[in-house]
C-alpha positions as CSV (number, residue, x, y, z in Angstrom):
1,M,0.0,0.0,0.0
2,E,2.9,2.4,0.6
3,T,3.7,2.2,-3.1
4,I,0.2,3.3,-4.0
5,A,0.2,6.0,-1.4
6,Q,3.5,7.4,-2.9
7,E,2.0,7.3,-6.4
8,I,-1.1,9.2,-5.1
9,R,1.2,11.8,-3.5
10,E,3.2,12.2,-6.7
11,R,0.2,12.5,-9.0
12,L,-1.4,15.1,-6.7
13,E,1.8,17.1,-6.4
14,E,1.8,17.3,-10.2
15,L,-1.8,18.3,-10.2
16,F,-1.2,21.2,-7.8
17,R,1.8,22.3,-10.0
18,R,-0.4,22.2,-13.2
19,C,-3.3,24.0,-11.4
20,P,-1.9,26.9,-9.3
21,Q,-5.4,28.1,-8.6
22,L,-6.3,24.9,-6.8
23,H,-5.7,25.1,-3.1
24,G,-7.3,21.8,-2.0
25,F,-10.1,19.4,-2.4
26,A,-12.0,16.7,-0.5
27,V,-13.0,13.3,-1.9
28,R,-16.4,11.9,-1.2
29,P,-16.5,9.2,1.5
30,D,-18.8,7.0,-0.5
31,R,-16.9,7.1,-3.9
32,P,-13.7,8.5,-5.2
33,L,-15.1,11.6,-6.7
34,P,-14.2,15.2,-5.9
35,W,-16.7,16.6,-3.3
36,H,-15.4,20.0,-2.3
37,L,-13.0,22.2,-4.2
38,A,-11.1,25.3,-3.0
39,C,-9.5,27.5,-5.6
40,D,-8.7,31.1,-6.6
41,A,-10.1,33.1,-9.5
42,G,-13.4,32.9,-11.4
43,A,-15.7,30.2,-12.4
44,N,-13.7,29.2,-15.4
45,A,-10.6,28.6,-13.3
46,G,-12.6,26.5,-11.0
47,E,-14.1,24.5,-13.8
48,Q,-10.6,23.9,-15.3
49,A,-9.2,22.8,-11.9
50,L,-12.2,20.5,-11.4
51,G,-11.7,18.9,-14.9
52,E,-8.0,18.4,-14.2
53,L,-8.7,16.9,-10.8
54,A,-11.4,14.5,-12.1
55,Q,-9.1,13.4,-14.9
56,T,-6.2,12.8,-12.6
57,L,-8.3,10.8,-10.2
58,L,-9.9,8.7,-12.9
59,E,-6.6,7.9,-14.5
60,L,-5.1,7.0,-11.2
61,I,-8.0,4.7,-10.3
62,E,-8.0,3.1,-13.8
63,E,-4.3,2.3,-13.5
64,R,-4.4,1.4,-9.8
65,P,-8.0,0.4,-8.7
66,E,-6.8,-0.1,-5.1
67,A,-6.1,3.6,-4.9
68,A,-9.8,4.3,-4.7
69,G,-9.9,3.1,-1.1
70,L,-7.0,5.4,-0.1
71,L,-8.7,8.4,-1.7
72,R,-12.2,8.1,-0.3
73,G,-13.1,10.5,2.5
74,R,-9.8,12.3,2.5
75,T,-8.9,16.0,2.1
76,F,-5.9,17.0,0.1
77,A,-4.3,20.5,0.3
78,R,-1.5,22.4,-1.4
79,T,1.5,22.7,0.8
80,L,2.6,26.3,1.1
81,H,6.1,27.2,2.3
């Protein structure tokens, strides 16, 4: 499971790099879909971030189905330094 957790971290770090307007998101507890999204800018930026996020999660789950269990019910946030 550590390998899958590492892959999730890497994919989400890349997502946050591609979508600087995305601050964080929560995944539904009942299925691995985005539930809450926090981002800057207008509606178009939010829609773009949501699309990128959904695509990233779907690709990850297609490649590693066991990742779905590690995503459900969790909140992920951009790390600010």
